[in-house]
N, C-alpha and C positions, 0 to 999 in steps of 0.2 A: 588692518594691523595697526594697533596703537603703540607708539614708541615714546617713552619718556627719556629725555636727555638730561642727566644730572651733571653738574660741573660748574666751572667758574663763569661769572658774568662780570665784565670789567670794562673800563674805558682805557684805551691805549694812548699814551702821550708820547709821540714819536718825534725825535729831534735829529737833525743832521749836522754833523761836524765836518767842515770842509777839508780837514787835514787827516793825519794818521795818528791813531792812539800810540802806536809803537814809537813814533818820533818823540813822544813826550815822556816815555818811561826810561828811567835811568837804571841800568842793571844793578848798580851797587846801592840803590836807594829803594828797592822794591819792598823792603820791610817797613817803610814809613811813607807810603804814597799819599800825597795830598794834592789833588789836581782839580782844576775847574776848566771846562771846555766851553768856549763861546760858540754857540750854535747859530746857524743861519735860518733854520726852519723849525717850526713846531706845528705838528698836526695832531689833532685830538680826534680819535676814531672810536667807534663802538667795537668792542671785542669781548674776549672771554671765550674759552673753548666751547662751552655748552651753547652759548648764545650764537656763536658763529655757525655751529652745526645746524641749529634750529633755523637760522636765517637761510642757509643753503637749501634745507629741505622745503621751507616755505616757498623759495624761489622756483622750485620744481613743481609746486602745487601740492606738496605732501605736508599736511599739518603734523606738528609734533608738540609734545608737552614739555615745556622748559621747567626744570626744577633746580633752584639754586637760591642764594641769599644775596640781597642787595640793600643799599641804603635808601633813605627817603629822597635821594636825588635821582631816582630811577624813572621818574614820570615820563620824560621825553623819550628815553630809551625804550620804555615799555610801549609807548605809542608807536614807535618805529617798528618794533617787532610784531605788535598786533597787526599793523598794516601789511606785514609781509607773511601773514599766515601762521604765526606762532601763538600757541596757547600759553599765556603767561599767568594764568590764574593761580598756579601753584608756586609762584615765586614768593619767597619769604622776604618781608621788608623789615630790616633792623630799625630799632628805635635809638640805637647808640652809635652806629658806625656808618661811614660813607661806603658807597659801592667800591669794590676793589679797583685798584689802578695799576697799570703796567707802564713804567717810565723807561724809555729806551733811547739811547743815543747811538747812531750809526756813523762810522767814519767812511772815508772815500773808498776803502778796501772792503766795505761791507762787514767789518768787525763791529761788534756791538757790546755796549756796557749797559746793563739794565738792572732795575730794581722792581720788585712787585710788592705793593701794599695790599695786604690781605683784606683789611677792613671787614665789611659785613660778611665776607665769605667764611669767616671763622664760625659763623652761626649756622652754617649749612648742616653741621652735625646734629642739629636739633630737628631736622626735617624728617618726618615719617613718610614713607611711600604708600602706606595703607590708605590714608585719606585721599591721596592723589588717584590711586586706582579706583577707589569707590566713586570719586567725583566723575571720572570719565567712563565708567562702566567696565573697568578692568584694563590691565596692561599686558601686552604681548611680548614686549622687550623693554629692558631698561639699559641704557648706555651709561656706564659709570666712567666719566672722564675726569680729567685733572680738576681737583677741588681741594677743600680742606681735607687732609688725610684721614681724620677721624670720620668725616662724612662719607668718604669713599668706602671705608671699611664697614660703616654702619649700613650703607645702602646695599653693599654686597651681601652682608649677613641677612638683611631683611628679605632680599630677593630669594635667597636660599630657603629661608623659613616659610615664605609665602608661595614658593614654587613658581616664581616669576623668572623666565629666562633673562639672563643679563649678559652684557658685553663689557669686557674689561679694556680700558683705554687710559692708563695712568699717565702716559706721556711725560710732561715736565716734572711730575711728582715722583717719578720712578727713582730718580737719583737720590732723593732724600729718605726713601723708605727702606726699612730693614727687610732682610730676606723673609722673615716669618710673615710680615705683613704683605709682601709681594705674593707669596704663595697663597695667602688667604684671599687676596684680590682676584687671582686668576683661576683658582681651582674650581672647576665646574662651570666656567664661563662658556656660553654658546659661541661667542666670538672673542678673539684676542687681537687687538689692534696695536701696532707699533711701527716705528721706522726701523731701518736696518741696524742702527747703533743700539736702539732700545731692545731689539731682539736679542742681541748678545748680552746686554745688561740684564735682561730677564733671566737668562740662563746662569749668569754669574751670581746674581743675588739669590736665586732660588736654590742653586746647586743642582738643578735638573738639566739634563741634556735636552736637545731639541726634540727628540723622540718622546722623552718623558713629559715635556710640556704638552705635546700633541695628544698624549694619552689623557690629559686632564682638561682639555678644552675641545670644543666642537670644531671650530674653524679658526685658523691662524692667518691673519691678514697682515702682510709686511710691505710697507711702501718703500720703494728704492730710489726715490727722487726721479732723476731723468731716465732711470732704467725701468721705470714702471712699478708694478706691484706683483707680489707672489702670494698665492693663496694655497695653504697647506692643510691637509686633513690626514689623520692617522691612517696608514695603510694605503694611501693613494699617492700618485705622482703629483708633484706640485704644479699648479696652474700659473703661468706667467702671462700677464697682460701688459703690453707696452703702454707708454704714456701718450697723450695727445700732443702733437707738435704745437709749440708756442711761438708766436711771432716775436714777442719781446717780453722778457721778464721785467716786471715793474716792481713787484713787492712779494716776497715769499711768505709774509706773515699770514697765517691762517690757511695755507694751502692744504695742509693735512686735514684740517677741519672741513674744508670744502669737499675733499675726497670722501670723507666719512658721511657727509650729508647726502651725496649722490649714492654711495654704496647702500646706506640704510634705506633711502627712499626706494631704490630698485628692489631691495630685499622685501620691503613692505608691499611692493606691487606683485611679489611672487615670481620675480625673474631669477634665472639661475645665477650662480656666482660670477661667471665670466661677464655677463651683462651688467651685474652690479658693479664690478670693478671698472667696466668701461664707462658707465654713467658717472661713477665717482671721479674717474680721471678726466672726463670732459668738464665737469664742474671745476675741478682743480685747475685746469688750464685757464678757464675764465678768471679764476681768482688770482692766478699768477700775473695776469695782464692788467690787474687793477691795483690802485694805490690804497690798499686796506682790505681787511678780511670780510667786510660787508659792503664793499663799494662796487661790486660787479652786478651786472643786470643780465638775466637770462631771458631770451625770447624763444618761444617754442620752435619756430621754423629754423632760426639760426642754430639753435642747439642740436636739432635733429640733423641738419646739414653737416655740422661739424662732427657729430658722432658717426655719421655715414662716411665722411671723408677719412676718418681715422680707422674705423672698424668694419666698414662695409654696409651696404644697404640693408642687409638682414638684421643687423644690430639696431638700426634706426626703426625698422618695421616692428621689431619686438617692443621697443620703448614707446613708440608713438601713441598707442592706445591709452597709456597710463599718464603720459606727460601732461601736466595741467599748469604750465607757466602762466602767470597773470598777464604777461606780455605775449602777443601773438607772434 
């Protein structure tokens, strides 16, 4: 099963402020805020929704096709992804802009102030999926994740016109999109991914009830944080899968992407939905315990042991024949 993952490719510039943002905000001055925070730490990490998902799939031994737009500063990042089993041949390189950047400062209460520089991502709207499909011998699924909004709509429309199944996963872009565009993104999707808050926002923006949404998509996957994940299909009882216990939460950045990487990999292996959610949750647990969305390492034996500990030996037995982590 060949899966193309479209979406953002970025570098994350993550800073830590040792105080509280709230202590610096004056209630009667909020209409003219001008603040500078002296930070103690700066970490530059590889990120972007699509790249994070492809990295996770590669870590499980499942190759994916990354589709997005970057600047000519992408060479080192491309090499990293290539080494981790990602097909980057369909990544567009801009002649004008740098690769997108996410700049985020986190205070001691885990509150965040962030900015996102679009950069080369704005050129993703020029990417056609047809040549991608032709190069790899056809596509079985296209994940349309957070990206330039025009690119997301274009990819959705092209999937419909070419008869390629697609998964809708607008995540961060959902808040800025109008209802008509949200309806256009999800209508006819084979899968719809969101977290619990985004699930409600989908319904508010589209004007559709939960049942109406289910009538327009094949499978709705809703992550619930520490409560696990729920999978819904029209006319069927929802399937709840609990999360994998985590020893210590280090960084939540990219955890949803890690879940999607596991879910999509297991789907490509032909495993049922419950197993797909279990594999996704196991990858997500590893990501939560690492400092960055692509800083975790999966080893085959440890992954299966953790899966078995959380979901039973039967789950590990089902996954074992397919799992091809580069690390034993």
